[in-house]
N, C-alpha and C positions, 0 to 999 in steps of 0.2 A: 397646541402645536408648538408654541414657543418653548414650553417647558420640556417637550420631547427633544427638540433641537438642541436646547442648552444641555440636557442630560447627555445626549450623544456626543456633544463637544467635550463635556467634562470627563466622560469615560475615556476619551482619547488622551487626556492629560496625565493619566496614571502611567508610570513607568516601572519596570521590574525592580524589585528590591534585592538585597544581597543575602537574604536568609538569616540575618543576624537575630540574636535573641532579644526579646523585649525586656527593657529594664523598668522596674516598678516606679511609680510616681513618688518622688520624695517631697517632704513637707516644704523644703526650701525652694521648690519649683512651682509653688502655687500660682505665682503671677506670670510665669513664662511657659507653662506646659499644662496640658490636660489629657485625659484619656476617657474613652467611651467604649462600651462593650456591647456586642451583639451575641446573645447567648444561643447555644444550640437549640434547634427546634426541628424535631423529626418530621412533623407535618409539612414543613417548608423545605424539607430535603437538606437540612443543614445540621451536620453532626459535629462541627467544630466550633470553637469559640473564636470570634473575630474581635480584634481590638483596633481602634483608631487612635493613634498617638499624634497629638498636635503640639508643635513647638512654635510659639509665637515669634520668637526672636531668631529663629533659624534663617540662614541665607537661602534665597530662592534657588531652585535647581538650575543648573546651567546645561542646556541641551539634554534635559532629562536625567542629569547626574548631579550628585551632591557637589556643591561648589568647592573649589580648591581651598583647602585650609579649614573647611567646615566639617562638622562631625555628624550632623543630623539633617534630615529632610524636614521641611515645614509640616508635612502631613505624611504619615506612614500607616499602612494597613498590615496587621499581623494576623496570622492564622495559627491558632494553638501556640502562640508565643514566638512565632518565627515570621520575620518580615517578608511580605509578599510583594507589596507595591509601595512606591513613593510618589509624591506629587507636590506641586504648588496648588494652593487653594484658589478658586473653587475647584473641586474635583468630585468625581463619582466613581465608586468602586463596585463592580459587579460581584455579587456573592450569591450563593444558593438561596433562592427564594425572593430575590429582589436586587435593589441597587442602594448602596449607602451614599447619600449626598452630603458633602461637607462644604460649608461656606464660612468665611470669616470676615470681620470688619476690624476697624482700628480699636474696637472696644472688646472684642472677643468673638464668639461664635454666632453666626446667624442661622446655621443649618448643621444638624447632625442627626439625620433621619434615615430610616429605612423606607424605601418606596417599594412595597411588595409587588411581585409579578402578578398576583391575582386581582389587582385593582382595589384591594382593601385600603383603608385610610393609612396615610403615612404615620409612622410612630418614631418617637425619639429613642435613641440608643440609651443604654443605662450608663450614667456617669460613674467614674471612679469615686468611691466613697470619700476619699481624701482630697478630691479636686474641689475647686471653688464651686463648680456646678453641682457636685455631689453634696457639698455642705449646704448650698442654697436649697436643694431638693429636700434635704433632711429638715431644714427649717420649715419648709412648706408642709411637710407631713406632721410635724409636731405642733406647729402654730398656724393652722390654715387661715384663721381670721386675720392675724397680723400680716401674714404673707400676702393676702389679697389687698390689704391697705397699702403695703409697700409697692405692689405692682401698680395700683391705681395712681399713687403719687408719682411714680416714674412716668406713666402715660401723661399725666397732667403737666408735669414739668417739661416734657419734650414738646407737647402741643403749645404751651406758652412760649417756649423758645422758638418754635417754628413761626408762630404769629409775629413775634418781635423781629425775627430774622429777615422775613420777606421784605418789609419796607426798607430796612437798612441795606440789604443786598441790592435793592433797586436804586437806592441813592448812590451806592458805590459804582454800580454799573453805568449809570447815566452821567457819572463824573468823567468818564472816558470821552475824549473828544469825538471819536468816530461814532459813538452811540449818541452823544448829545446833539450832534449835527443832524441826526435823523429823527430822533424822538423827543429831543429836548432834555432838560434836566429835571430831576425829582428830588425833593427834600423830604426826608422821612419825618412824619409828624410825631414820631416817638424818639425822643432824645433822652437816653438814660445816663445817669452818672457812671463814671468809670467803676466805682465800687460795686454798683448793682450789676453792670455788665459782667464783671469778673465773677460775682456770686452766681449769676445765672449760668455762666460758662462751666463753673465747677459743678453746680447742681445738674446741669445737662449731661456732663460726662459721667457722673454717678448714676443718673437715671438710665443712660445708654448702657452702662455696664450691668445694671440690674436686669435690663431687658436681655442682654447677651447671656447672662448666667441662667436665665430661664428659657433661652432659645426662642424668644418671641421676636418676631420681626414683621413689621407692617410697612407697606410702601410709603404711607403718609406719616405715620407716627415716628418712624425711624428713617425719615427722608435723608437725614445727614449721614447715615451709616449704610443705607441700602446699597447705594451705587458702588461703594468700595468692594462689595462682594462679587462684582461682575468683572473684575480686572484679571 
């Protein structure tokens, strides 16, 4: 029920595009832009190529239109190379055969999937071969064992960070007078040196980025990034 309601809300976030031509992904845009493709599929009633273009640094739409002084929308849907819809993430685009769901976090993508109308499992769109997601997918195909190790390390780092974060967050929360008056104060039993906290912060950011590049997102493992995709 919740997923259907959210999808209905996200579909309404899409606004008409201007029909402009799609520009290919350049190598110097690797950290600021990505593209994914939904290929034609006659059994699903889709004869056109759909492209989702995501620009992480683009200004949010203002009233459904590109902000004054800006050139691009944060997310845009193209059909056969022509812009059809633009939106702020998270968004859903209706296409023949299903709905494309797009979600982002501060580390990258959390969602780039086709939800088929026939109830079959969701599937990830095909990343541009020169995008970071495309390069990560190529690494997975060529070195599957190493890829699994990298994925497991990312999960482990995020879980360790989550365990360490909870008591520290509780200590910060109970240091507030209004909270301390009601529940008392709490001192975290885990006190890490600054250098280790900094190292864990950097490792956590890299792990979260790895998860985003493989479009993996779990409500617990990615707790620090999940909620940013619902804004």
